[in-house]
N, C-alpha and C positions, 0 to 999 in steps of 0.2 A: 647376158643381156638382163635387163629389169625392166618390167612393166609397172607402172604405178597409175592407178585409176585411168586406164587405158592409154599412156603415153609409154611408148617403148624409148627408152633411153640407150642408144647405140655405144656408149661408153664402157671401157674395161670395168669390170664389177669386183672388188674382192668380197664374199660372203663368208661368214662364220656362222654355223647353224647349231642351235642348241635346244634339245627337247626337255619340256617342263612338264613331268607327269604330277598334275595336281589333284588334291582331295579336298572335301568339303570340311567345314568348321566342325562337324561332328564326329571326325575320325579323331583318334586318340585311344590313351590306354584305358582297357577295361579293368572293373573290379577285379577279375579273375588274373590280371596282370599281362593279359595278351593286348596285342595291339590291334584295333579295328581301323581300316583304311577305307574310307568311302571315296574311291577314285573318281574324279569326274572325268577324266580325261587328259591326252596328251596335247599341250599347247606348244607350238613352235615358235621359237625366239632367233631371230637373224639378226645380225649385225651387219651391216652393209656399209661399205666404203665404196663412192663412185669416183672414178678418175676422169673428171670432166676436164678437158684442155684448159689452159689458163686463158687463151683467146677466145673460148667460147662463153662470154660473159652473159650474154643473154639466154643462153641454155641453163647456164648455171643458175642466175637468178629465178628461171621458170622452176627448176627442180627445188629450190630452196623454197620458194613461195608454195609449192604442192606439198612438200612434206610437212610445212609448218602450219598448214591450213588446220584450225581448230575444230577437228571432226572426229566423230565416233571411231571410223575406221576406213581405211584405203583399202580400195580394190588392188591387189599386188599379185604379181606372178613370180616367182622364184623357183631356182634350181632344187629339185629333191630326187635323190637316189636316181641318176643318171635321166631324168625326166623332170619336169616342172610340176608345181603345184600350186594352185590358185587359192588364196585368203583373202578374208577380210582382217586386217590388221592395224592395230594402232602403233603410232610412231612416237619415239621417244628418244632421250638423250641424243640430239641433235648437235653435232660441232663440225665447225671448220677454221680454218687459218687464215688471216689476213697477210699478205704477204707484200712486200716492196721489192720491185724489179727495177733494173736499171731503165733509164729514161724517163724515171718520174712516175711510172704507169704501176699502179696497185691494183690487187685482184685477191678476190677470195678463192681457196682451193682446198682440196682434202675433206670434202664433206663426206661425214660418217653419222650413222643413225641407227636405231635398234627397231625393228619390227616384230610386234608379238600378236600372234593369232587372237582374234576376240571370240572365237569358237574352238572347241578341241579337234584337230586334224585326226585324233584318234579315241575313239570311246568304244566301250563295249555294248553291244546290243543285248537284250534278252537272251536271242538265240546263243551268241559267244559265251554268255554266263552260262548257260546249261550246258554247252558242249566242253567249256573248261573245268565244270563241276562245281561252278558257283551259282547253285540254283536260287531263283527268288526266294524270300524267304516267306514262307506260308504263314499264316495266321496260327497262334497257338490256341490250341483245342479248347481249353476253359482257363484262361488267364485269371488269376486273382490280384487283387489290389496287394502290392507288396511283394509279389513273388517275381523272382529273376529267372530269365532263360538264356541259355547258350544256343545257338543253332550249330549243330553238327552234321555231318552226314548221314546219321541216323534220325533226322528231326531235331525239334528243340527239346532239349534237356533241362530241368529245373536246377537252379544253382541254389546251394544253401543260402537262405536269407541272413542278412547282418543287420543287427538292430543296434541302436545306439543306446544311449541312458534313458531317453524318453520312450523308448520303445518303437522308434520310427523304423521302419523297414527298408532296407537297401537293396 
């Protein structure tokens, strides 16, 4: 079952789940060639196919209008590891098919869309960072302009300074 904005859709649902671990824009290669990964959290991405019966024209239209409503996010309930997860998710990639049926009847069917969580469903708390050995970075004791440091399990370690032709330190 699928619930969107408090409406439970009693039709068969085919769901594909993807977890997207996102990092901030400051992530990247450091001068010592190590990779700094400033992880923001895990965002869930669900691709949903709803099998609304062809004869349920009004219900189909209601579902279509709900998911195409241009709002920041929808309250959704989706399957998650034998249970459900409640998310605020944005809708994208909505598609369906117009079919011609015998007797001159036509209808839309095969609605499919993507739901992406607006907030991470998993994020490291300060306590988890400490438990996993990723202690918060303490301030450098006496930093100087132009000095570079790398944080290790032993604390901040000064890195050799690199200077370019006009003596700008990096």
